[in-house]
gemmi code that builds the backbone of each chain (N, CA, C; Angstrom):
import gemmi

chains = {
    "A": [
        ("UNK", (33.487, -82.485, 3.348), (34.151, -82.991, 2.311), (35.274, -83.137, 2.081)),
        ("UNK", (36.486, -83.771, 2.295), (37.639, -83.253, 2.247), (38.089, -83.277, 0.765)),
        ("UNK", (38.919, -82.420, 0.736), (39.537, -82.523, -0.899), (40.837, -81.619, -1.479)),
        ("UNK", (41.254, -81.669, -2.594), (42.098, -80.853, -3.254), (41.471, -80.511, -4.802)),
        ("UNK", (41.456, -79.137, -4.673), (40.640, -78.039, -5.690), (41.592, -77.180, -6.177)),
        ("UNK", (41.773, -77.950, -7.734), (42.889, -76.772, -8.775), (41.851, -76.047, -9.959)),
        ("UNK", (42.660, -75.342, -9.801), (42.077, -73.792, -10.401), (43.231, -73.041, -11.896)),
        ("UNK", (43.380, -72.942, -12.880), (41.655, -73.232, -13.869), (41.969, -75.092, -14.013)),
        ("UNK", (40.748, -75.843, -14.444), (40.868, -76.210, -15.105), (41.470, -76.889, -16.189)),
        ("UNK", (41.369, -75.648, -17.544), (42.003, -75.795, -18.521), (42.084, -74.539, -18.902)),
        ("UNK", (43.656, -74.480, -18.795), (44.371, -73.440, -19.682), (45.048, -73.303, -20.533)),
        ("UNK", (44.477, -71.627, -22.047), (45.455, -72.222, -23.145), (46.610, -71.404, -22.460)),
        ("UNK", (48.075, -71.172, -22.754), (48.748, -69.608, -23.242), (49.141, -70.230, -24.308)),
        ("UNK", (50.025, -68.878, -24.675), (51.240, -68.825, -25.545), (52.400, -68.968, -24.991)),
        ("UNK", (53.423, -69.516, -25.748), (55.284, -69.733, -25.353), (54.944, -67.844, -25.409)),
        ("UNK", (56.189, -67.896, -23.896), (56.246, -67.203, -23.453), (55.081, -66.075, -22.502)),
        ("UNK", (54.036, -66.607, -22.098), (53.400, -65.524, -21.518), (53.466, -66.378, -20.036)),
        ("UNK", (53.554, -65.688, -19.086), (53.066, -66.314, -18.142), (52.492, -67.151, -17.502)),
        ("UNK", (52.563, -68.296, -16.576), (51.637, -69.212, -16.254), (50.679, -69.414, -13.924)),
        ("UNK", (49.469, -69.264, -14.381), (49.966, -69.595, -12.355), (48.914, -70.724, -12.236)),
        ("UNK", (49.065, -71.714, -12.128), (48.177, -72.427, -11.810), (48.395, -72.910, -9.946)),
        ("UNK", (46.500, -72.980, -9.157), (46.404, -72.637, -8.843), (45.936, -74.328, -7.799)),
        ("UNK", (46.547, -74.253, -6.475), (46.179, -75.580, -5.736), (45.913, -75.237, -4.378)),
        ("UNK", (44.830, -75.897, -3.502), (43.824, -75.397, -2.624), (43.385, -76.457, -2.083)),
        ("UNK", (43.184, -76.927, -0.705), (42.761, -78.319, 0.237), (42.401, -77.666, 1.582)),
        ("UNK", (41.892, -78.363, 1.510), (40.497, -77.849, 3.150), (41.206, -79.043, 4.073)),
        ("UNK", (42.096, -79.548, 4.066), (42.903, -80.154, 5.104), (43.258, -80.369, 6.098)),
        ("UNK", (44.018, -79.427, 6.335), (45.641, -78.492, 7.145), (46.352, -79.400, 7.005)),
        ("UNK", (46.824, -80.260, 5.995), (47.980, -81.081, 4.909), (48.839, -80.227, 5.451)),
        ("UNK", (50.658, -81.042, 6.029), (51.021, -80.459, 5.683), (51.647, -80.118, 4.456)),
        ("UNK", (51.964, -81.755, 4.181), (52.658, -82.025, 2.869), (52.036, -81.624, 1.438)),
        ("UNK", (52.652, -80.849, 0.246), (51.601, -80.960, -1.018), (52.880, -80.782, -2.252)),
        ("UNK", (51.831, -81.363, -3.239), (53.014, -81.986, -3.952), (52.473, -81.430, -5.491)),
        ("UNK", (53.488, -80.815, -6.960), (52.859, -80.842, -7.862), (54.131, -82.359, -8.237)),
        ("UNK", (52.372, -82.512, -9.876), (53.152, -83.344, -10.100), (52.453, -82.723, -11.853)),
        ("UNK", (53.040, -83.633, -12.695), (52.560, -82.981, -14.882), (52.887, -84.974, -14.901)),
        ("UNK", (51.763, -85.139, -15.914), (51.268, -86.353, -15.877), (51.394, -86.162, -17.764)),
        ("UNK", (52.289, -86.947, -18.147), (52.759, -87.621, -19.678), (52.675, -88.742, -20.124)),
        ("UNK", (52.008, -89.096, -21.498), (51.705, -90.331, -21.854), (52.936, -91.287, -22.240)),
        ("UNK", (52.591, -91.956, -21.584), (54.116, -93.376, -21.197), (55.564, -92.159, -20.386)),
        ("UNK", (55.057, -91.162, -19.525), (55.890, -91.127, -19.075), (55.195, -91.131, -17.435)),
        ("UNK", (54.121, -91.115, -17.254), (52.942, -91.287, -15.879), (52.976, -89.650, -15.476)),
        ("UNK", (53.532, -90.128, -13.882), (53.093, -88.689, -13.090), (54.593, -88.941, -12.339)),
        ("UNK", (54.921, -87.509, -12.882), (56.684, -86.921, -12.536), (56.276, -85.722, -11.643)),
        ("UNK", (57.056, -86.181, -10.492), (57.285, -85.397, -9.870), (57.865, -83.566, -9.621)),
        ("UNK", (56.793, -82.546, -9.809), (57.894, -81.767, -10.206), (58.651, -80.570, -8.542)),
        ("UNK", (57.602, -80.309, -7.860), (58.108, -79.981, -6.499), (57.195, -80.240, -5.237)),
        ("UNK", (58.067, -80.344, -3.991), (57.018, -81.104, -2.841), (57.620, -79.222, -2.120)),
        ("UNK", (55.862, -79.499, -1.188), (55.903, -78.375, -0.565), (55.847, -78.764, 1.414)),
        ("UNK", (56.884, -79.246, 2.025), (57.209, -80.133, 3.378), (55.633, -78.739, 4.667)),
        ("UNK", (55.541, -77.543, 3.992), (54.603, -76.796, 5.260), (54.921, -75.117, 4.027)),
        ("UNK", (54.842, -74.151, 4.709), (54.340, -72.738, 4.520), (56.015, -72.470, 4.305)),
        ("UNK", (56.526, -72.265, 3.176), (58.076, -72.304, 2.791), (59.132, -72.738, 3.295)),
        ("UNK", (58.736, -73.801, 2.795), (59.643, -74.592, 2.573), (59.409, -75.416, 1.777)),
        ("UNK", (59.922, -75.806, 0.992), (59.742, -75.993, -0.201), (61.110, -76.529, -1.474)),
        ("UNK", (60.818, -78.218, -1.861), (62.215, -78.547, -1.880), (61.960, -79.265, -3.755)),
        ("UNK", (62.965, -79.227, -4.200), (62.641, -79.453, -5.521), (62.377, -81.125, -5.429)),
        ("UNK", (61.369, -81.376, -6.453), (61.421, -82.844, -7.260), (62.158, -83.172, -8.380)),
        ("UNK", (61.791, -83.905, -9.094), (62.323, -85.372, -10.059), (62.842, -84.032, -12.100)),
        ("UNK", (61.626, -83.182, -11.048), (61.750, -82.232, -13.081), (61.485, -81.076, -12.304)),
        ("UNK", (62.142, -79.837, -11.544), (61.791, -78.559, -11.893), (62.138, -77.935, -11.730)),
        ("UNK", (62.603, -78.193, -13.595), (63.632, -77.067, -14.480), (62.767, -76.144, -15.077)),
        ("UNK", (62.379, -75.071, -15.627), (60.941, -74.097, -16.077), (60.089, -73.491, -14.776)),
        ("UNK", (59.776, -74.440, -14.005), (59.221, -73.718, -12.643), (59.940, -73.759, -10.948)),
        ("UNK", (58.481, -72.940, -10.946), (59.207, -72.108, -8.986), (57.459, -72.602, -8.932)),
        ("UNK", (57.476, -72.491, -7.507), (56.484, -72.927, -6.726), (56.647, -71.617, -5.419)),
        ("UNK", (55.314, -71.495, -4.961), (54.549, -70.593, -3.633), (53.871, -71.367, -2.816)),
        ("UNK", (54.499, -71.334, -1.099), (53.380, -72.024, 0.251), (53.597, -70.950, 1.401)),
        ("UNK", (52.171, -69.871, 0.456), (51.877, -68.708, 2.252), (51.558, -69.070, 2.685)),
        ("UNK", (50.480, -69.658, 2.508), (49.134, -70.378, 3.701), (49.524, -72.268, 3.221)),
        ("UNK", (49.125, -72.940, 4.459), (49.317, -73.923, 4.234), (47.833, -74.346, 3.431)),
        ("UNK", (47.237, -73.615, 2.928), (45.585, -74.673, 2.344), (46.247, -73.900, 1.298)),
        ("UNK", (47.339, -73.578, 0.885), (47.135, -72.918, -0.906), (48.365, -73.244, -1.358)),
        ("UNK", (48.818, -73.807, -2.162), (50.399, -74.149, -3.240), (49.979, -73.866, -4.840)),
        ("UNK", (50.751, -73.014, -4.966), (51.378, -73.126, -5.949), (52.545, -73.019, -7.034)),
        ("UNK", (51.934, -73.306, -8.694), (52.237, -73.423, -9.256), (52.988, -72.762, -10.161)),
        ("UNK", (53.833, -71.878, -10.211), (54.496, -70.835, -11.969), (55.403, -71.173, -12.580)),
        ("UNK", (54.701, -70.864, -13.848), (55.629, -71.696, -15.138), (56.021, -69.158, -15.862)),
        ("UNK", (57.517, -69.117, -15.364), (57.451, -68.094, -16.289), (58.212, -68.241, -16.866)),
        ("UNK", (57.303, -67.960, -18.189), (57.459, -67.739, -20.262), (57.423, -69.288, -19.830)),
        ("UNK", (56.411, -69.883, -20.509), (55.664, -70.785, -20.771), (56.479, -71.256, -22.345)),
        ("UNK", (57.023, -72.657, -22.272), (57.479, -73.099, -23.325), (56.283, -74.192, -23.685)),
        ("UNK", (56.575, -74.595, -24.996), (55.827, -75.235, -25.659), (55.401, -77.307, -25.000)),
        ("UNK", (57.009, -77.213, -24.892), (57.222, -79.300, -23.861), (56.221, -78.802, -22.509)),
        ("UNK", (55.954, -77.472, -22.456), (55.109, -77.902, -20.511), (53.529, -77.687, -20.787)),
        ("UNK", (53.570, -78.545, -22.339), (52.162, -79.131, -22.395), (51.940, -79.951, -21.355)),
        ("UNK", (50.728, -79.987, -20.368), (51.154, -81.766, -20.201), (49.246, -81.271, -19.040)),
        ("UNK", (49.539, -82.024, -18.530), (48.349, -82.280, -17.037), (48.793, -82.533, -16.334)),
        ("UNK", (48.265, -80.737, -15.384), (49.089, -80.634, -13.924), (48.059, -81.266, -12.393)),
        ("UNK", (48.887, -82.146, -11.732), (47.937, -82.759, -10.328), (48.972, -82.305, -9.430)),
        ("UNK", (48.075, -81.085, -8.528), (48.277, -81.406, -7.162), (47.581, -82.369, -6.056)),
        ("UNK", (49.362, -82.575, -4.838), (48.202, -83.809, -3.897), (48.327, -83.070, -2.492)),
        ("UNK", (47.836, -83.370, -1.646), (47.898, -83.663, -0.052), (48.378, -84.340, 0.434)),
        ("UNK", (48.742, -84.920, 1.471), (48.686, -86.008, 2.350), (49.394, -85.099, 3.876)),
        ("UNK", (48.866, -85.680, 4.924), (49.974, -85.262, 6.221), (50.386, -87.313, 6.527)),
        ("UNK", (51.327, -86.361, 7.294), (51.827, -88.001, 7.706), (52.022, -89.070, 7.087)),
        ("UNK", (51.505, -90.599, 8.188), (51.394, -91.030, 7.361), (49.750, -92.059, 6.918)),
        ("UNK", (49.322, -90.492, 5.994), (47.939, -90.428, 5.414), (48.604, -91.325, 3.661)),
        ("UNK", (47.392, -91.000, 3.605), (47.224, -91.601, 1.705), (47.265, -90.392, 0.763)),
        ("UNK", (47.357, -90.361, -0.040), (47.335, -89.254, -0.584), (46.206, -88.641, -1.240)),
        ("UNK", (45.582, -87.186, -0.777), (44.923, -86.894, -1.799), (45.130, -85.997, -2.619)),
        ("UNK", (44.520, -86.554, -3.990), (44.770, -85.818, -5.699), (43.794, -84.366, -5.920)),
        ("UNK", (43.578, -84.233, -6.569), (43.090, -82.677, -7.202), (42.828, -83.544, -8.417)),
        ("UNK", (42.146, -82.476, -9.358), (41.243, -83.153, -10.188), (42.237, -83.005, -11.544)),
        ("UNK", (43.152, -82.104, -11.322), (44.235, -81.882, -12.457), (44.242, -80.081, -13.381)),
        ("UNK", (44.538, -79.630, -13.718), (45.032, -78.941, -14.884), (45.623, -79.282, -16.030)),
        ("UNK", (44.632, -78.748, -17.226), (44.988, -78.978, -18.497), (46.133, -78.182, -18.976)),
        ("UNK", (46.896, -78.202, -19.239), (47.550, -76.885, -20.212), (48.173, -77.211, -21.676)),
        ("UNK", (47.645, -76.179, -22.339), (48.111, -75.889, -23.535), (48.954, -74.570, -23.696)),
        ("UNK", (50.007, -75.028, -24.477), (51.264, -73.866, -24.668), (51.295, -73.701, -26.175)),
        ("UNK", (51.072, -72.814, -26.126), (50.918, -72.801, -28.001), (51.623, -71.871, -28.145)),
    ],
    "B": [
        ("UNK", (69.013, -93.844, -7.479), (67.011, -93.563, -7.012), (66.150, -94.914, -7.085)),
        ("UNK", (64.911, -94.798, -6.670), (63.863, -95.388, -6.928), (63.153, -95.706, -7.695)),
        ("UNK", (62.953, -96.753, -8.783), (62.126, -96.335, -9.894), (61.012, -97.546, -9.787)),
        ("UNK", (60.005, -97.640, -11.089), (58.892, -98.471, -11.235), (58.818, -98.088, -12.507)),
        ("UNK", (58.916, -99.652, -12.658), (58.380, -100.199, -14.184), (57.499, -100.729, -14.543)),
        ("UNK", (56.582, -101.065, -15.481), (54.651, -100.981, -15.595), (55.197, -101.188, -17.479)),
        ("UNK", (55.882, -101.718, -17.658), (55.816, -102.581, -19.162), (55.239, -102.416, -20.495)),
        ("UNK", (53.982, -102.149, -19.337), (53.001, -102.591, -20.758), (52.643, -101.041, -20.842)),
        ("UNK", (52.104, -100.648, -21.659), (52.015, -98.818, -22.425), (50.110, -99.232, -21.429)),
        ("UNK", (49.977, -100.432, -22.772), (48.122, -100.719, -23.159), (47.779, -102.235, -22.965)),
        ("UNK", (46.576, -102.302, -22.561), (46.375, -104.026, -21.673), (44.452, -104.091, -22.365)),
        ("UNK", (44.710, -104.699, -23.379), (42.936, -104.878, -23.907), (42.184, -106.235, -24.023)),
        ("UNK", (41.186, -106.258, -22.831), (40.821, -106.883, -22.711), (39.646, -107.592, -23.056)),
        ("UNK", (39.104, -108.678, -22.925), (37.624, -108.716, -23.080), (37.055, -109.306, -22.108)),
        ("UNK", (35.960, -107.967, -22.025), (35.066, -108.385, -20.557), (35.132, -109.833, -19.737)),
        ("UNK", (35.271, -109.941, -18.488), (35.167, -111.094, -18.142), (36.573, -112.184, -18.198)),
        ("UNK", (37.656, -111.463, -18.703), (38.412, -112.302, -18.597), (39.445, -112.078, -17.557)),
        ("UNK", (40.245, -112.563, -16.612), (41.616, -111.789, -15.535), (42.203, -110.939, -16.430)),
        ("UNK", (42.698, -110.231, -15.412), (43.428, -108.913, -15.709), (44.890, -108.969, -14.675)),
        ("UNK", (46.050, -109.249, -15.221), (47.280, -108.848, -14.567), (48.112, -107.718, -15.406)),
        ("UNK", (48.513, -107.065, -14.798), (49.359, -105.536, -14.798), (50.403, -105.770, -14.244)),
        ("UNK", (51.310, -105.711, -14.410), (52.505, -105.971, -14.182), (53.562, -104.762, -13.364)),
        ("UNK", (54.401, -105.195, -12.700), (54.896, -103.820, -11.907), (56.189, -104.371, -11.041)),
        ("UNK", (57.199, -104.400, -11.443), (58.372, -104.091, -10.736), (58.999, -102.866, -10.321)),
        ("UNK", (59.522, -103.359, -9.697), (60.456, -101.572, -8.580), (61.852, -102.303, -8.175)),
        ("UNK", (62.528, -100.822, -8.326), (64.077, -100.796, -7.709), (63.889, -100.311, -6.457)),
        ("UNK", (64.624, -100.117, -5.445), (64.736, -99.266, -4.047), (66.090, -99.719, -3.814)),
        ("UNK", (66.394, -98.934, -2.600), (67.752, -99.676, -1.500), (66.684, -99.607, -0.349)),
        ("UNK", (65.767, -98.951, -0.219), (64.999, -99.070, 0.958), (64.501, -100.417, 1.863)),
        ("UNK", (64.772, -100.901, 2.459), (63.824, -102.966, 3.033), (62.432, -102.083, 3.658)),
        ("UNK", (62.018, -101.055, 3.813), (60.527, -100.701, 4.439), (60.441, -100.245, 3.062)),
        ("UNK", (60.285, -100.215, 1.799), (59.338, -100.039, 0.725), (58.205, -99.770, 1.176)),
        ("UNK", (57.232, -99.554, 0.343), (55.751, -99.421, 0.364), (55.721, -99.393, -1.257)),
        ("UNK", (54.790, -100.204, -1.670), (54.224, -100.968, -2.807), (53.002, -99.945, -2.913)),
        ("UNK", (51.755, -99.312, -3.960), (51.346, -98.831, -4.282), (50.238, -98.757, -5.889)),
        ("UNK", (49.292, -99.214, -5.873), (48.362, -98.880, -7.627), (47.382, -98.004, -7.262)),
        ("UNK", (47.655, -97.236, -8.032), (46.509, -96.128, -7.952), (45.616, -96.268, -9.244)),
        ("UNK", (44.653, -95.598, -9.405), (43.387, -96.156, -10.527), (43.190, -94.727, -10.834)),
        ("UNK", (42.773, -93.712, -11.376), (42.442, -92.871, -12.712), (41.656, -93.040, -13.872)),
        ("UNK", (40.099, -92.917, -13.919), (39.387, -92.872, -13.959), (39.620, -91.432, -15.582)),
        ("UNK", (39.064, -91.311, -16.460), (39.148, -90.267, -17.352), (38.182, -89.349, -16.725)),
        ("UNK", (38.858, -87.609, -16.539), (37.753, -86.426, -15.860), (37.651, -86.646, -14.175)),
        ("UNK", (38.921, -87.795, -13.617), (38.908, -87.701, -12.540), (39.753, -87.877, -11.428)),
        ("UNK", (40.169, -87.465, -10.159), (41.397, -87.873, -9.856), (41.577, -88.555, -9.448)),
        ("UNK", (43.280, -89.098, -9.830), (44.564, -90.376, -9.065), (42.979, -90.551, -7.662)),
        ("UNK", (43.630, -91.875, -7.779), (43.221, -92.184, -6.475), (43.710, -93.833, -5.982)),
        ("UNK", (43.709, -94.279, -4.698), (44.726, -94.865, -4.189), (43.300, -96.691, -4.451)),
        ("UNK", (43.782, -97.381, -4.987), (43.307, -98.914, -4.865), (44.041, -99.567, -3.784)),
        ("UNK", (44.810, -99.880, -3.969), (45.653, -100.984, -2.732), (46.812, -100.208, -2.269)),
        ("UNK", (48.087, -101.057, -1.569), (48.739, -100.693, -0.967), (49.465, -101.942, 0.039)),
        ("UNK", (50.984, -102.088, -0.011), (50.912, -102.961, 1.376), (52.564, -102.565, 0.593)),
        ("UNK", (52.664, -103.065, 2.364), (54.749, -103.005, 2.578), (55.648, -104.463, 2.887)),
        ("UNK", (54.085, -105.248, 3.268), (54.465, -107.176, 4.290), (54.603, -107.591, 2.666)),
        ("UNK", (55.841, -108.117, 2.989), (56.322, -109.449, 1.862), (55.888, -110.891, 1.984)),
        ("UNK", (55.125, -111.013, 0.567), (54.373, -112.747, 0.526), (52.656, -111.923, 1.030)),
        ("UNK", (52.510, -110.929, 1.334), (50.842, -111.450, 2.170), (49.654, -110.396, 0.703)),
        ("UNK", (49.034, -111.546, 0.542), (47.967, -110.351, -0.559), (47.183, -109.592, -0.121)),
        ("UNK", (46.643, -108.548, -0.950), (46.299, -107.413, -0.729), (45.317, -107.130, -1.192)),
        ("UNK", (44.087, -106.673, -1.392), (42.273, -106.610, -1.821), (41.397, -105.663, -1.787)),
        ("UNK", (41.058, -105.567, -2.475), (40.367, -104.147, -2.604), (39.468, -104.158, -3.642)),
        ("UNK", (37.946, -104.024, -3.807), (37.314, -103.842, -4.995), (37.844, -104.809, -5.872)),
        ("UNK", (37.962, -105.536, -5.531), (38.403, -106.861, -6.545), (39.049, -107.384, -6.511)),
        ("UNK", (40.014, -106.301, -6.896), (41.108, -105.966, -7.466), (42.456, -106.660, -5.916)),
        ("UNK", (43.289, -107.569, -6.556), (44.413, -107.782, -5.247), (46.172, -108.457, -6.028)),
        ("UNK", (46.727, -107.908, -5.167), (48.114, -107.714, -5.236), (49.230, -108.731, -4.304)),
        ("UNK", (49.620, -108.888, -4.915), (51.056, -109.548, -3.564), (52.432, -108.993, -3.323)),
        ("UNK", (52.863, -108.354, -2.691), (53.944, -107.490, -2.613), (55.446, -109.332, -2.548)),
        ("UNK", (55.897, -109.438, -3.894), (57.384, -110.168, -3.844), (58.311, -109.164, -3.821)),
        ("UNK", (59.678, -109.297, -2.260), (60.569, -108.264, -2.548), (61.703, -109.061, -3.064)),
        ("UNK", (61.459, -110.814, -3.431), (62.428, -111.422, -3.926), (62.557, -111.393, -4.910)),
        ("UNK", (61.250, -111.202, -5.563), (61.645, -110.106, -7.293), (61.373, -108.841, -8.124)),
        ("UNK", (60.953, -108.768, -6.732), (60.898, -106.895, -6.370), (59.778, -106.612, -7.448)),
        ("UNK", (58.378, -106.974, -7.365), (57.041, -107.028, -8.248), (55.800, -107.069, -6.860)),
        ("UNK", (54.982, -106.208, -7.543), (53.506, -105.842, -7.199), (52.499, -105.778, -8.224)),
        ("UNK", (52.194, -107.208, -8.626), (51.473, -107.099, -10.136), (50.052, -107.117, -9.162)),
        ("UNK", (49.252, -106.718, -10.843), (48.130, -106.464, -10.107), (47.019, -107.099, -11.110)),
        ("UNK", (46.208, -107.789, -10.140), (45.433, -108.897, -10.499), (43.370, -108.248, -10.533)),
        ("UNK", (42.577, -109.410, -11.839), (41.017, -109.046, -10.636), (40.896, -110.564, -11.633)),
        ("UNK", (40.367, -111.214, -11.388), (39.998, -112.470, -11.470), (38.330, -112.560, -12.742)),
        ("UNK", (38.179, -111.321, -12.940), (37.472, -111.015, -14.382), (37.005, -109.585, -14.344)),
        ("UNK", (37.078, -109.230, -15.562), (37.650, -107.522, -16.187), (35.946, -107.425, -16.406)),
        ("UNK", (35.491, -106.630, -15.725), (33.941, -105.062, -15.990), (34.578, -104.016, -17.168)),
        ("UNK", (33.409, -103.766, -17.648), (33.762, -102.915, -18.724), (34.221, -101.143, -17.788)),
        ("UNK", (33.306, -101.248, -16.321), (33.280, -100.841, -15.752), (35.627, -100.241, -14.911)),
        ("UNK", (36.018, -101.000, -15.586), (37.652, -101.354, -14.767), (38.232, -100.415, -16.317)),
        ("UNK", (37.493, -100.073, -16.702), (38.710, -99.563, -18.002), (38.956, -97.672, -17.460)),
        ("UNK", (40.032, -97.606, -17.895), (41.567, -96.476, -16.620), (42.592, -96.425, -16.849)),
        ("UNK", (43.474, -96.306, -16.125), (44.515, -95.313, -16.598), (44.953, -96.028, -14.980)),
        ("UNK", (45.790, -97.636, -14.657), (46.579, -97.587, -13.202), (48.385, -97.202, -13.021)),
        ("UNK", (48.271, -96.822, -12.092), (49.911, -96.403, -11.737), (49.794, -97.416, -10.601)),
        ("UNK", (51.218, -98.352, -11.005), (52.185, -98.314, -10.319), (53.077, -97.541, -9.173)),
        ("UNK", (52.914, -97.487, -7.916), (54.173, -96.635, -7.148), (54.582, -96.858, -5.740)),
        ("UNK", (55.599, -96.210, -5.150), (56.457, -96.828, -4.749), (57.353, -95.592, -3.955)),
        ("UNK", (56.997, -95.721, -2.852), (57.445, -95.528, -1.520), (57.912, -96.221, -0.232)),
        ("UNK", (59.321, -94.771, -0.034), (59.519, -95.327, 1.969), (58.724, -94.436, 2.802)),
        ("UNK", (58.555, -95.371, 3.720), (58.124, -94.909, 5.484), (59.783, -94.072, 6.377)),
        ("UNK", (59.566, -92.877, 6.089), (60.619, -91.929, 7.127), (60.321, -91.540, 8.308)),
        ("UNK", (60.574, -92.471, 9.249), (60.782, -91.086, 10.333), (58.289, -91.144, 10.619)),
        ("UNK", (58.273, -92.685, 10.259), (56.800, -92.348, 10.725), (55.610, -92.176, 9.500)),
        ("UNK", (56.345, -91.260, 7.984), (55.700, -90.981, 7.935), (55.916, -91.079, 6.176)),
        ("UNK", (55.328, -91.255, 4.977), (55.398, -91.352, 4.149), (56.786, -90.715, 3.270)),
        ("UNK", (57.848, -90.148, 1.679), (58.185, -89.647, 1.413), (57.569, -89.506, 0.421)),
        ("UNK", (58.492, -89.039, -0.659), (57.487, -88.626, -1.914), (57.699, -90.351, -2.645)),
        ("UNK", (56.294, -90.147, -3.771), (56.027, -91.864, -4.188), (56.501, -91.028, -5.871)),
        ("UNK", (57.079, -92.454, -5.915), (57.310, -92.869, -7.303), (56.777, -93.762, -7.877)),
        ("UNK", (55.915, -92.790, -9.261), (54.962, -93.415, -10.275), (55.866, -94.377, -11.168)),
        ("UNK", (55.043, -95.575, -11.770), (55.444, -96.127, -12.578), (55.021, -94.845, -14.223)),
        ("UNK", (55.697, -95.315, -15.443), (54.873, -94.707, -16.680), (53.141, -95.207, -17.214)),
        ("UNK", (52.440, -95.610, -16.063), (50.962, -96.327, -15.966), (50.788, -97.181, -17.386)),
        ("UNK", (49.676, -98.176, -17.108), (48.909, -98.743, -18.027), (47.952, -99.096, -17.927)),
        ("UNK", (47.155, -98.507, -19.825), (45.894, -98.338, -19.712), (45.310, -99.592, -20.171)),
        ("UNK", (44.041, -99.749, -19.510), (43.744, -100.897, -19.042), (42.045, -100.414, -20.223)),
        ("UNK", (41.910, -101.733, -20.943), (40.766, -100.844, -22.074), (39.518, -101.778, -21.815)),
        ("UNK", (38.795, -102.908, -21.744), (37.928, -104.029, -21.045), (36.909, -102.952, -22.512)),
        ("UNK", (36.779, -104.491, -23.499), (36.133, -104.566, -24.283), (34.740, -105.812, -24.040)),
        ("UNK", (33.808, -105.449, -24.434), (32.445, -105.709, -24.898), (32.493, -107.365, -25.398)),
    ],
}
model = gemmi.Model(1)
for chain_id, residues in chains.items():
    chain = gemmi.Chain(chain_id)
    for i, (resn, *xyz) in enumerate(residues, 1):
        res = gemmi.Residue()
        res.name, res.seqid = resn, gemmi.SeqId(i, " ")
        for name, pos in zip(("N", "CA", "C"), xyz):
            atom = gemmi.Atom()
            atom.name, atom.element = name, gemmi.Element(name[0])
            atom.pos, atom.b_iso = gemmi.Position(*pos), 0.0
            res.add_atom(atom)
        chain.add_residue(res)
    model.add_chain(chain)
structure = gemmi.Structure()
structure.add_model(model)
structure.setup_entities()
């Protein structure tokens, strides 16, 4: 069953703590994405990864960094989390002209 | 850059009435693809339908949309709303580069609430 898996599903962190969001896919898709979802703003692109160690900033990269050391895994890192990074984060993957496959999301609360 | 506009944040309908969710876009690319994604609560967003062909109706799961390049629109319609259609709907845009899709640019989303 082809899928994108995100861990954890829910996360509460204090302001200033580091946050690691993990995403895995079992489809050998080259391209992976991190989006955040906020009411009234839709899904906004944070980072794109075209393959291992080939990452590009999306539309709102400030405050985030990513890591992709294996094709199957794409991590989103928040160094010193801020309250305005409270959001739902979605990972997605695709290959060629295939459609996006989204994960189920990680709901992050920064207090 | 590309942009997608969904003016209605919330659409509330009575079951059985027709659905129309508006989507307009701006892009410099002539080969743009337009998409509708549906996001049910506690699930992953998933593709509902897509099109790149001007003036051609695209249908899936009872929904349909027609891309009109002259008006830069891709409105989502359904003849009769069902309770199970209640969800968040995203319009999105991408261009095809070298045989593969570039990034998706999403609109703000429209929440459809269907009431009995």
